[in-house]
C-alpha positions as CSV (number, residue, x, y, z in Angstrom):
1,M,11.5,-0.3,22.9
2,G,12.1,-2.1,26.2
3,K,14.7,-1.3,28.8
4,E,18.1,-3.0,28.7
5,I,18.1,-5.6,31.5
6,M,21.8,-6.8,31.0
7,S,24.7,-5.1,29.4
8,R,26.2,-6.7,26.3
9,E,29.3,-7.4,28.3
10,S,27.3,-9.3,30.9
11,I,25.6,-11.4,28.3
12,E,28.9,-12.2,26.6
13,G,30.3,-13.1,30.1
14,A,27.4,-15.6,30.6
15,F,28.3,-17.2,27.2
16,K,32.0,-17.5,28.2
17,A,31.0,-19.1,31.5
18,M,28.6,-21.6,29.8
19,P,31.1,-24.5,29.3
20,H,32.1,-24.3,33.0
21,I,28.4,-24.1,34.1
22,L,27.6,-27.2,32.0
23,N,30.2,-29.1,33.9
24,F,28.7,-28.4,37.3
25,P,27.8,-31.6,39.3
26,A,24.1,-30.9,39.0
27,A,21.8,-29.9,36.2
28,K,19.9,-27.5,38.5
29,F,21.6,-25.0,40.8
30,W,21.1,-21.7,42.5
31,V,23.5,-18.7,42.6
32,D,23.3,-16.0,45.2
33,Y,25.7,-13.0,45.5
34,D,26.0,-10.9,48.6
35,R,27.5,-7.6,47.2
36,E,28.2,-6.1,50.7
37,A,30.1,-9.2,51.8
38,D,31.5,-10.0,48.3
39,V,30.5,-13.6,48.7
40,L,29.1,-15.8,46.0
41,Y,27.1,-18.9,47.0
42,I,26.4,-21.7,44.5
43,S,24.0,-24.4,45.7
44,F,23.4,-27.7,44.0
45,Q,20.5,-28.6,46.3
46,R,17.9,-26.6,48.1
47,P,17.8,-26.4,51.0
48,Q,21.6,-26.7,51.2
49,K,22.0,-27.9,54.8
50,A,25.6,-28.9,54.7
51,T,26.9,-31.4,57.3
52,D,30.6,-30.7,56.5
53,S,32.7,-28.2,54.7
54,E,36.3,-27.8,53.5
55,M,38.1,-24.5,53.1
56,L,40.6,-24.4,50.2
57,E,43.7,-22.2,50.3
58,N,42.2,-19.7,48.0
59,G,39.1,-18.9,50.1
60,V,36.7,-21.3,48.4
61,I,34.6,-23.3,50.8
62,L,33.3,-26.7,49.5
63,R,30.0,-27.7,51.2
64,Y,29.1,-31.3,51.7
65,R,26.1,-33.4,52.9
66,R,27.7,-36.7,53.9
67,D,30.0,-37.5,50.9
68,K,28.1,-35.4,48.3
69,M,29.2,-31.9,47.4
70,I,26.1,-29.7,47.6
71,G,27.5,-26.2,47.2
72,L,30.4,-23.8,47.0
73,T,31.0,-20.5,48.9
74,I,33.5,-18.2,47.2
75,L,34.9,-15.4,49.4
76,D,36.1,-12.1,47.8
77,A,34.2,-13.2,44.6
78,S,34.7,-9.9,42.7
79,K,38.4,-10.1,43.1
80,R,38.8,-13.6,41.7
81,E,41.0,-14.6,38.8
82,K,41.3,-17.9,37.0
83,G,43.4,-20.4,38.9
84,P,43.6,-24.0,40.2
85,L,41.9,-25.0,43.5
86,K,44.4,-25.9,46.2
87,R,43.3,-27.7,49.3
88,R,44.5,-26.6,52.7
89,K,46.9,-28.9,54.4
90,A,45.5,-30.6,57.5
91,H,47.4,-29.7,60.7
């Protein structure tokens, strides 16, 4: 009998996330998580090489190359709850 790679809870979580993942703007994407910094990186292109970014009020950073979104950076990822994205107001 092989070793368990993922817990049943983790597998169930992946299935719950599936409808959201299928709505991403790209069919292929990369996910990296830095546990020490608690930052989740989602890239829709490799290499990402963003030319612009936008910080939302909730600590989500949208990464762009020209006018195309190429990734997300989610700060404090393990502390996240569901909620709408709110853009920061320009000063």
